[in-house]
N, C-alpha and C positions, 0 to 999 in steps of 0.2 A: 181718411180719418181727419176730423177736425182737430185743430190745436186745442189742447186741454189746458184748463186753468191749474196753478198749483194748488194742492190741497192743504198747504200751510206747512209742509214738511221740508221746505227749502229747495225742492227739486226745481230745475228749469223746466219750463213748458215748452212743446214744440215751436211755438212762435218765437221764442227766444233763440233756439237753435237755428231757425231759418234766417233770422237777421245775422247770426254769425256767418252762416253759409254765404249769404248775399254780400257781406263785407269782404269775404275772402275772394269772391269773384271780381270785386272792383280792384282789389290789389293785384289779382292775376292780370287782369287787363292792362294795369299799369307796368306790369313786367313784359308785356308784349304778346300776351296769349291771343290767339285767333279764336279759340273756343276754351271753355274752362267748365269743370264740374266740381262742386263742393258738396261732400257728403259728411254730415255730422251724425255720429252714432253714440248714444249714451245708454248706460245700463245701471239700473239699481238692483242689485242681486243679493239675495240672502239664502243661506244654506244651513241646515241643521243635519248633522251626522250622527249616526248610532253605531256602535259595534259592541260585540260581546253582550248583547241586550242591555246595553247602557247608552244614554246619550252622553256623548263626549266633546262635542264641539258645536259652536254656533258661530258662523262668520257672516259678515255683510260687507259689501264694498260698492262704491259708486265710481263708475269709469266714465269718461267722455273722450272722444278724439274726433279729429277732423282729417278727412282725406281729400286731397286736391288733385284732380286730374287736369293737367295743363297741357293743352294743345297748341301746337305751333306748325301749321301745315300738315305734313305727314309725320311729324315728330311728337311723341308724347313723353311728358314726364309726370310721374306721380310721387307724391310726398305726403307724409302725415305727421300730425303733432297731437300731443295732449295738452299744450299750452294754447288756451283759447282767449287770451288777452290780445290787444292790438299788436303788441311786439311779436307774440307767437304766430299770429296770422301772417304778419309782414315777412317773417322768416320763412314760413312754410311756402308762401307764394315765391320768394326769391329762389329757394332750393328747388321747387318743382320747375321753375323757368330755366335754372341752370342745367338740370337734368335733361329737359327737353331739348336745349341747344346742343347738347353733347352726345346725343344718342343718334343712331342711323335712322334715316327715314324708313318707315314701314312700307309694306307693299300696298296697303289698302288706305283710302281716305277715311279718316277717322269720322265716325257716325255717332255723335251724341243725339239723344232723342229730343224731339220737339212735343210740346203739349197738344195732343190731338183728341183727348177725351178727359172728362173730369174724374177726380179721385174719389171713390165712394166713401161715405161715412160709415165705417164698419165699427158700430156700437158692440157688436159681438166679439171684437178683438181684445176689448178692455174689461176687465173686472176689478171694481174697487176692493173687494175682499182679498185679492191677490196683491194690489198695490199697497194696501194697508196691512198686510199680514204681519204679524208680531212673531217674535221668537217663541212666545207662548203657544200660538196656534200650531206652529211646526212642531213643538215639542209634544204637545197633545197628540199630534199625529203619529209621532215617532213612539210615543208611549203605547198608543193602541196597536201599532205593529208588534211591539215587543210583548204586549199582553198576549196577543194571539199566538206568538212563538212560545211564551211561558206555557200557555195552555196545551200546546203540542208537545213539549219537552224538547224544543229545539232552540237554537241561538240565532238572533236576528242581527243582521247588518244592513245598512242602507243610508238613505239620505232623503230629505224633503226639501225641495228648492222652490223659491218664489222669486220672480223676476219681472222688472218693468223695463222694457225696451223702448227708447225713443229714437226716432230717425228723422232727419231732415235733409232733403236733397234740393239743390238749386244748380241751375246751369244757365250759360249765356244765351241759349236758344229759348229760354222762357219757362223751363221746368221749375215749379215751386211746389214741393210735396213735403208734408210735415205730419207726423202722427205718433201715437204711442200704442202699444200692445203689451198684454200680460201673458204670462205662462207659468204654470206650476208642474212640478214632476215629483211623484214618490216612487221610489224603487227600493226593492229589498231583496236580499238573498238570506234564506234561512239555512242553517247548517245543523244536521242531525249527528248524533253520537256514533252512527254505524255507517258512515260514508255517504248519507244522503244529503242533497242539497236541493232547494226549491227556489224558484224566482218569481217575482210579480212586479208589475210596473203599470203606471198610468200617468198620462199628462192631460192637462186641462187649462183653458183660459182662467177659470175660476177655481182658486184652491179650495173654496168652500164646498165644491161639488165633488171633491175627492173623498172616497170612503177608506180611510186608513185601515180600519178593522177588516174590512173585506179583502184589502190587499195583503194584509198580515195573515189572514187565515189562508189565503190561496197559497202563499209562498211557504208557509209552515206545514200545511197539509200535504204539499208536494214534497216537501223535504222528508216527512215521515214516510210516505209512500215509497221514497227513493232509497230507503235504507238497504244496505247489503245487496247492491246490484250484482247481477251475474254476467259473465261474458257470453256474447253470441257471435255467430260467424257473420263477418261482412258480406256485402253483396247487394243485389237488387231487392229492395223492401219497399212495399206500399207504406206510406206514412200519412199520419195525421199531424199537421203542423199547428201549433198555437199561434196566437197573434205576434208574439215576439219572434217567432222565426219567419213569418210571412213579412213582417216589416223589413227584415234584412234583405228579402228578395227584392221589394220595391226599392229600397234604398240602392241596392246594387245595380238594378236596371236603370235607375235614374242616373246614377253616376256613369255608368258604361254607354248608355245608348239613347236616352231621351232628350239629349241636348243637340240642338241645330249644329253646333260645332262639330260634334262627333259624327253626324251625317256628312257634313260638308268635307271633313278629313277622311270620309270613307272607312272609319273605324267602328261605326255603329251597327248593331244588328237591325235597326229599323228600316224597313222598306215600306213605303205606304201601300196599303192593300194587302200586304203579306200576312198569313196567318202565323202567329207565334204562341197561340194559347187556345184552350178549349173554348166553347161557346160560353162558358160560365164565367169567363175572366172579362171584367171591365176595370180599367184603370184610368183615372184621369187626375189632373192637378187643378185645384181650385182654392185660391187664397181667400176666398169669401166664405167658404163652408164652415159653419159653427161647430161642426164635429170635430174639427181639427184645431190648429193653432193658427187663426187667420192673420194674413198680411194684406193690407190694402194696396201697397205699391212695392216695387222692387228697389234695389239700391241704386237705380238710375232714377228713380222718381216717377217710373211708369206704372200706371195701373195694371194690377194683375188680372189677366183674362183666364177664363176656365178653358183648359186645353184637354181635349179627349186623346188619350195616348194609346190605349187599347180598347176596342169595342168589340164584344163578343168574339175575343180572340184575335181580332184583326188590327194590325197597326194603323193608326188613324192620324197621329200627329207628334210633333216634337215641340219643345219650347224655345223661344228666342229672346235674346236681348237686342239691343240697338244695333251693335256691329254685325251680328250674324243676320238680322232681318234686313239690313241694307245690302248685304251680299245676295240674299235670295229675292229682293224686291218685294218684301212684305212688310209688316209693321211688327214692332216688338210685341210679344205677349206679355211682358212684364216679369221676366225672369233673369234679369241682370244681377250680377254679383259686384261687389266693390272692386274698383281698379286698384293695382293692376290685376288682370284676370286671364291667365292663360288657359282656364279651364272651359271657359264659355258659360252659356246659361245653364241652369239646373232647375229641376221641379223640386220646389221646397215644401209643397203642401199636397202630396199625393194621397188619393183616396182609392180604395178597392170597393168595388160594389158587393153588397151583402147577398147572400143566397137564402135558400129555404131551410137548410139543415140546422137542427139543434145540435148542441154539443154532443148529446148522447148519441144522435143519428150519425155523426161523423165517425164515431168509435163503434157504434153497434152494428154498421153495415160492412165492417172490415173484418174478414175471416181470419186473417193473420198479417201483422204488420207492426209498425212502431209508432208510438206517440213521442213527438220531439217537441220539447218546451221552447228551446231557443238555440240559436247557433253563435258560435264564438270564434274569433280570429279568422274571419272569412276574408279571402283575398282573390281577386280575378286572376285566372290562368289564361283565358282566351277571350278577350273583350268582344270580338266579333261574333263569337258562338255564346257569349255570356256564360262561359264555364268558370265555375268558382269552386275554390277548395275551402274547407273549414271543419269544425268540430261541433258535435252536440254539447249541450251543458245544462246543468241544473234541472235534471229530471228527464230521462229517456226510459220509456216503458215498453214492454212487450204487450201486444194485443193479440188474443186468441179467441175465436168464436165470439167476437163483438164485445170482448170485456178485456179490461186491463188485468193482466195476471202476474205482473211483477216487474221490478226495475231491472234495466240493464246497464252495463258500463258504457261510457261514452264512446262514440264512434267517429271516425275521421270520414270525410266525403269529398268527392270530386264530382260535380254535378253541373249540367247545363241548365241555368235557371229557366231558359226558354223551353227546353223539354219538360221542365216541372210544370210550367204554365200549361203546356199541351196536354199533360197528364192530369190536370185538376178534374176530379170526378165529383166533387161536392164542396159547397162553400157555406160556411156557417152564417147564421142569420143575425148573430150579434157582432158589433165591431168595437174596436178600442183604439184610442189615440196613443201613439207610441212615439216618443221623441228619438230619433236615430241619428246617425252621423250626417244625414242629408236632410235636414229640416225635420218635420214630423209627418207621420203618416197614420191614416185611419184604415184599419184592416180587419178583416174577419179570419178566423181559423179556417183552414182548407184540408180536404183529403186529396192525395196525389197518388196515382196509380203505382209509381215507381221511383225510388231514389236510389243513387248509387253510393253505397258506403264501400269505402276502400280499404279501411283497417279499423283497429281498435286503439284507444288510448290507454294509458295505465290505470286511470281512475274513472 
């Protein structure tokens, strides 16, 4: 991404942040650093919240911080500051140097990246409509969601966020990367008078491309349909998962196994060439794809590469940062996180390929099973097998004879997400961008042959 000029609202532009990073490197050298990396991250974020079908809060904040990785041989010290004046930069360089001199030597030579390819100019990562979004724009979106809830006789809760992220990275080996991106997110939960709840969400680079009325209708209609749920017996059930549930699967697989560090530490399920899904499953990470929330480079300043993770159900690759790449003798794929980073690289821009099934087909071709809107409180049980436990939430429905016949109470599950991929029978033709705990993913709904429900919840 190229450095952008200020739009007159007082925000610093990436060129300014890059100058701060370069100044910090000079100070780190003066403190004796053999290598150093300076990462500046800034965020202009605004959020409008609504509850009980009323807008009740609008907040905005501007944050900026600098993170310095100070390398002295095999010793590393990391320090950060939100003071970006000369004295603040001097102090953070001194502190990082002191930390590096007082820690034990590591087992590996520190591998900071070198510039080996140009940073792409990702125009699709930035939208003026999001950067210039006003409280009135977000309030209009909230009111549209509330109006849909009012029409359905339910109550709306949720938020509408708009954010500008600025990132600049410089290191002593020549990395110089700076750019801005935007993202927006509208999410809502509708609550009905008879125990029904419904959820809907969408994220986009451009806030103007979000349709709040459609999101409001989706959540409120789901809440009405979920009223007076009945209990069913847990066990093995065929399921149709909406995009919200599928995004949890991708997030968890990215967290557990698509990292080169997880493979190197032999705790990943990934074995290149191994089948882990049906032929219908294609998953990759691509920071340049406009369907998601693009990023041109990672937090080490390395351009992001497209990495095929699963192709036709077969494991094809994992993501790398500079340190993990050096260990395997390959180059970084641009998936580094800010230091200190004990977790290794992560895929933050995952996508799953669309299929040929309409939403009606996913349900219509299921004789008896469940429609699950989303998962809640999911936690790994066995990382190597990708076994996860969690609960359904905000709309779980019984399907019989290819039709939704009524709502059921939420269920607990313990399920191997790899087995779930292996049981994918159909993939939806439409996809949606969902902002999860691990970046953003672009996912379709899917139908899976079997899902293991182990118990019922009280609601």
